[in-house]
C-alpha positions in Angstrom: 35.2 22.0 -46.1 36.2 22.8 -42.2 38.0 25.7 -43.9 35.0 27.5 -43.9 34.9 27.8 -40.4 38.2 28.7 -39.7 40.6 31.1 -40.8 39.7 34.0 -43.5 37.2 31.9 -44.7 35.9 31.7 -41.5 35.7 35.1 -40.9 33.6 36.0 -44.0 30.9 33.0 -43.4 30.3 34.2 -39.7 30.6 37.9 -41.1 28.1 37.7 -43.5 25.8 35.6 -41.2 26.0 38.2 -38.1 25.5 40.9 -40.7 22.0 39.9 -42.2 20.8 39.6 -38.3 22.2 42.8 -37.5 21.1 44.7 -40.2 17.3 43.4 -39.6 17.5 44.4 -36.0 18.7 47.6 -36.8 15.9 48.5 -38.9 13.8 47.3 -36.4 15.6 49.6 -33.7 15.5 52.2 -36.1 11.7 52.3 -37.3 10.7 52.1 -33.5 12.7 55.2 -32.3 11.6 57.0 -35.3 7.7 56.5 -34.4 8.0 56.0 -30.8 11.2 57.5 -29.5 12.3 55.7 -26.7 15.5 55.8 -25.5 15.3 51.5 -25.4 15.4 51.9 -29.4 18.5 54.4 -29.2 20.2 52.2 -27.1 20.0 48.8 -29.3 20.3 51.0 -32.2 23.7 52.8 -31.0 24.5 48.5 -30.4 23.5 47.1 -33.5 25.3 49.5 -35.3 28.9 49.0 -33.4 28.1 45.4 -33.8 27.4 46.1 -37.8 31.1 48.0 -37.5 32.6 45.3 -36.6 30.9 42.9 -38.7 32.4 44.6 -41.8 35.6 45.2 -40.3 35.7 41.2 -40.4 34.2 40.5 -43.6 36.8 43.0 -45.5 39.6 41.3 -43.4 38.4 37.9 -44.5 38.1 39.3 -48.0 41.1 40.5 -48.3 43.5 37.9 -46.3 44.3 39.8 -43.3 42.3 38.7 -40.7 44.8 36.4 -38.4 46.6 40.0 -36.8 46.8 39.7 -33.6 44.8 44.0 -33.6 41.8 41.4 -34.5 41.7 39.7 -31.1 41.3 43.3 -29.2 38.9 44.6 -31.8 36.3 41.4 -31.6 36.8 41.5 -27.6 36.3 45.3 -27.0 33.2 44.8 -30.1 31.3 41.9 -28.1 32.1 43.3 -24.5 30.7 47.0 -25.5 27.8 45.3 -27.5 26.6 43.1 -25.0 26.4 45.9 -22.8 24.9 47.9 -24.6 22.1 44.8 -25.8 21.5 44.2 -22.2 21.1 47.8 -21.1 18.7 48.4 -23.8 16.3 45.4 -23.4 16.9 47.2 -18.9 15.3 49.8 -21.0 12.2 48.1 -22.5 10.8 46.9 -19.5 12.0 49.4 -16.0 13.2 53.1 -16.0 17.3 53.7 -16.0 18.5 56.2 -13.6 21.6 58.3 -13.5 23.3 55.9 -11.2 22.6 52.9 -13.5 23.9 54.9 -16.7 27.1 56.0 -14.7 27.6 52.3 -13.9 27.4 51.3 -18.0 29.8 54.0 -18.7 32.2 52.6 -16.2 31.6 49.1 -17.8 32.5 50.3 -21.0 35.4 51.9 -19.5 37.0 48.5 -18.6 35.7 46.4 -21.9 38.4 49.1 -23.3 41.1 48.4 -20.9 40.7 44.6 -20.4 40.5 43.6 -24.1 43.9 44.7 -23.9 44.9 41.7 -22.7 42.6 38.5 -24.9 42.1 35.9 -21.8 41.5 38.9 -19.3 38.8 40.2 -21.8 37.2 36.6 -22.3 36.9 36.6 -18.5 35.7 40.3 -18.2 33.0 38.9 -21.0 31.8 36.2 -18.5 31.5 38.5 -15.5 28.8 40.7 -17.4 27.0 37.5 -18.2 26.9 37.2 -14.8 25.8 40.9 -13.8 22.8 40.4 -17.1 21.7 37.3 -15.3 21.6 39.0 -12.1 20.2 42.7 -13.3 18.2 41.9 -16.5 16.8 38.5 -16.5 14.5 39.1 -13.2 12.8 42.0 -15.5 11.5 39.3 -18.0 9.5 37.4 -15.7 11.5 36.1 -16.3 12.2 35.1 -19.9 13.1 31.6 -21.3 13.9 33.2 -24.2 16.9 35.7 -22.7 18.1 32.5 -20.9 19.1 31.1 -23.6 20.5 34.2 -25.7 22.9 34.5 -22.4 23.3 30.8 -22.3 24.8 31.0 -26.2 26.7 34.2 -25.5 28.3 32.1 -22.8 29.4 29.3 -24.7 30.5 31.3 -27.5 33.0 33.4 -24.6 34.1 30.3 -23.4 34.8 28.8 -26.8 36.9 32.1 -27.5 38.7 31.7 -23.9 39.9 28.6 -24.8 41.0 28.8 -28.3 42.8 32.5 -26.6 44.7 30.0 -24.9 46.1 27.0 -27.4 48.4 27.3 -29.9 46.4 26.3 -32.3 42.9 27.3 -32.7 40.4 23.9 -32.9 38.3 24.3 -35.5 34.6 23.2 -33.8 35.8 25.8 -31.2 35.7 28.2 -33.7 32.7 27.5 -35.3 30.9 27.1 -31.7 32.5 30.8 -30.9 31.2 32.2 -34.0 27.6 30.5 -34.6 26.5 30.7 -31.1 26.8 34.8 -30.8 24.9 34.6 -34.3 22.0 33.1 -32.0 22.2 35.3 -29.0 21.7 38.1 -31.5 19.0 36.0 -33.2 17.5 35.6 -29.6 18.0 39.2 -28.7 15.5 40.5 -32.1 13.0 38.1 -30.6 13.3 39.5 -27.4 13.0 42.7 -28.8 10.1 41.7 -31.3 8.3 40.2 -28.9 8.4 42.8 -26.5 6.9 45.3 -29.9 3.8 42.8 -29.7 3.3 43.2 -26.2 3.3 46.7 -26.6 1.0 46.9 -29.5 -1.3 44.3 -27.2 -1.6 46.3 -24.5 -2.3 49.8 -26.9 -5.2 48.1 -28.3 -6.7 46.3 -24.9 -6.1 50.0 -23.2 -7.9 51.5 -26.1 -10.8 48.7 -26.4 -11.6 47.6 -22.8 -12.7 49.6 -19.3 -9.7 50.0 -16.9 -11.8 48.8 -13.9 -13.9 45.8 -15.0 -11.8 44.9 -18.1 -15.0 44.4 -20.1 -15.5 46.2 -23.5 -15.5 49.7 -23.5 -18.0 51.7 -24.5 -16.9 52.8 -27.9 -15.4 49.3 -28.9 -19.0 47.6 -27.5 -21.1 50.3 -29.9 -19.1 49.7 -32.7 -19.4 46.0 -33.0 -23.4 46.5 -32.3 -22.9 48.5 -35.4 -21.6 45.9 -37.0 -23.4 43.5 -37.0 -26.5 45.8 -37.1 -25.0 46.5 -40.7 -24.7 42.7 -41.3 -28.8 42.5 -40.3 -27.5 40.3 -37.3 -30.4 38.6 -35.4 -28.3 39.8 -31.6 -30.0 40.7 -28.9 -28.8 43.7 -26.2 -29.0 43.1 -22.7 -28.8 46.6 -20.3 -27.6 45.8 -17.0 -28.1 48.4 -14.0 -27.1 47.9 -10.5 -29.7 48.7 -7.8 -28.9 51.4 -5.0 -25.1 51.6 -6.6 -25.2 55.7 -5.7 -25.8 54.6 -1.5 -23.2 51.7 -1.9 -20.8 53.6 -2.7 -21.8 56.7 -0.1 -22.3 53.9 2.9 -19.5 51.3 2.6 -16.7 53.3 0.2 -16.0 53.7 -3.6 -13.8 50.6 -3.1 -16.3 48.8 -1.9 -18.1 49.9 -5.3 -15.1 48.9 -7.3 -15.0 45.2 -5.8 -18.7 44.8 -6.7 -18.5 46.1 -10.4 -15.6 43.5 -10.6 -17.4 41.2 -9.6 -20.4 41.8 -11.7 -18.1 42.1 -14.7 -16.5 38.7 -14.2 -19.8 37.1 -14.0 -20.7 38.6 -17.3 -17.7 37.7 -19.2 -18.1 33.8 -18.0 -22.0 33.8 -19.0 -21.3 36.0 -22.4 -18.1 33.9 -23.6 -18.8 32.3 -26.8 -22.7 33.6 -27.4 -21.7 37.5 -27.4 -19.7 40.3 -25.8 -19.8 42.3 -22.6 -19.2 45.6 -22.3 -19.6 48.7 -19.5 -21.3 51.3 -21.0 -20.9 54.0 -18.3 -20.6 54.0 -14.4 -22.7 51.2 -12.9 -24.5 50.5 -16.2 -23.5 47.1 -18.2 -24.2 45.7 -21.5 -24.1 41.8 -22.9 -24.8 41.4 -27.0 -25.9 37.8 -27.5 -25.0 36.8 -30.9 -25.9 33.3 -31.2 -29.5 33.4 -32.4 -30.3 29.6 -30.7 -29.6 31.2 -27.0 -32.5 31.7 -25.1 -31.8 35.8 -24.2 -34.6 35.6 -21.2 -32.8 32.4 -19.4 -29.5 34.2 -20.0 -31.2 37.6 -18.5 -31.9 35.7 -15.8 -28.8 33.3 -15.2 -26.9 36.3 -15.0 -29.4 38.0 -12.3 -30.1 35.2 -9.9 -25.9 34.8 -9.9 -25.1 38.9 -9.3 -27.8 38.4 -6.3 -26.5 35.6 -4.8 -22.9 35.8 -5.5 -22.2 40.0 -5.0 -23.2 42.2 -2.5 -25.4 44.2 -4.8 -28.7 43.2 -7.1 -29.1 44.3 -10.9 -32.8 45.5 -12.8 -32.2 44.2 -16.5 -33.4 45.0 -19.5 -33.4 42.9 -23.0 -34.7 43.9 -26.4 -33.5 41.7 -29.9 -32.4 43.4 -33.0 -35.3 43.8 -35.6 -35.5 44.7 -39.2 -34.9 48.6 -40.1 -34.0 48.8 -36.2 -31.0 50.8 -35.6 -28.0 50.5 -33.4 -29.3 53.7 -31.1 -32.5 52.3 -31.0 -32.2 48.8 -30.4 -29.6 49.6 -27.6 -32.1 52.3 -26.6 -34.7 49.7 -26.3 -32.9 47.2 -23.9 -32.2 50.4 -21.9 -36.2 51.4 -21.8 -37.0 47.7 -20.5 -34.0 48.1 -17.9 -35.4 51.2 -16.5 -38.9 49.5 -16.6 -37.2 46.8 -14.2 -36.3 49.1 -12.1 -39.1 51.3 -11.8 -41.3 47.8 -11.1 -39.3 47.0 -8.0 -35.6 46.3 -9.3 -33.6 43.3 -9.1 -35.5 41.7 -12.2 -35.2 41.2 -15.8 -38.0 42.9 -17.8 -38.4 41.9 -21.7 -38.9 45.1 -24.5 -40.7 42.9 -26.2 -43.2 42.3 -23.5 -43.6 46.3 -22.5 -44.7 46.6 -26.0 -47.5 44.1 -25.9 -48.3 46.1 -22.7 -48.4 49.0 -24.0 -50.6 48.0 -27.4 -53.2 46.4 -25.3 -53.5 49.5 -22.9 -54.0 51.2 -26.3 
């Protein structure tokens, strides 16, 4: 049973595991390179390709029974060092811009890997030093990432196991297993880091496409699209329209920085009050909106609470209008109704809440 972990069978077993993981990573890196053309994916793809070549060499040697020759120690040390350098360079490029100085340093490290790998013990010690260098250069960029720390730990343990075995007359099966299995673990962790970074970038792209950069509220397009969907489903929603009073004067007298702070403060209030009952968005300039989708919520009460918080917690006040969905209304009409109610609040004194239904009733009475 232990023969599977050492000798030719061991090379076949571990090479097969590595080929599986590395192939998945190479495919992912190639797909990302095609679609995003980022240098990091080229570096990682090159790293995976180099490691795949090594693993196919070991797989073939294991199958042919020629994997015990001394030259394989040189190949193993060289490929392990080179792939580790390129892998960390790729991770670095995922999170930071690279300079010409850094690129030259990587070339020097690769050159040293070729020379030092000629002596197995020295080659293993060099790999340990590379692990320490990665800890100080790459690890801080990842905020810091426990996954990356686990990966470095796997790599370090595997390298130490290989170093010990290289000085022993008879290799220890347990150490040989650790050497190979922990390297599989290192590549698996690297795959997870790459996948997590892709998800993170996709989330950032989605956020930028749906959120206002200054306030963090949903942007006008996303808000309008969401309201349109609710209207198409005949959901009994309500729209609250906010316009900050005398905002231009605030910008002119106290500066745009104070104006931005006010917008952020009001946006924070809208997020808090709209949580679990609807969504809030920035409609444009100093205009903000809320969609209430919970039919059990008293819209007038929510609007008044927001108005009071804006007045008491920020340096501005807001004129507020709201309107509710009725059968036959379009998205534009319901938003326009709430806008008209807000405009009425602004004309009749500002810093107040007006319902479109009250305006309509007043018009009927007047007629």
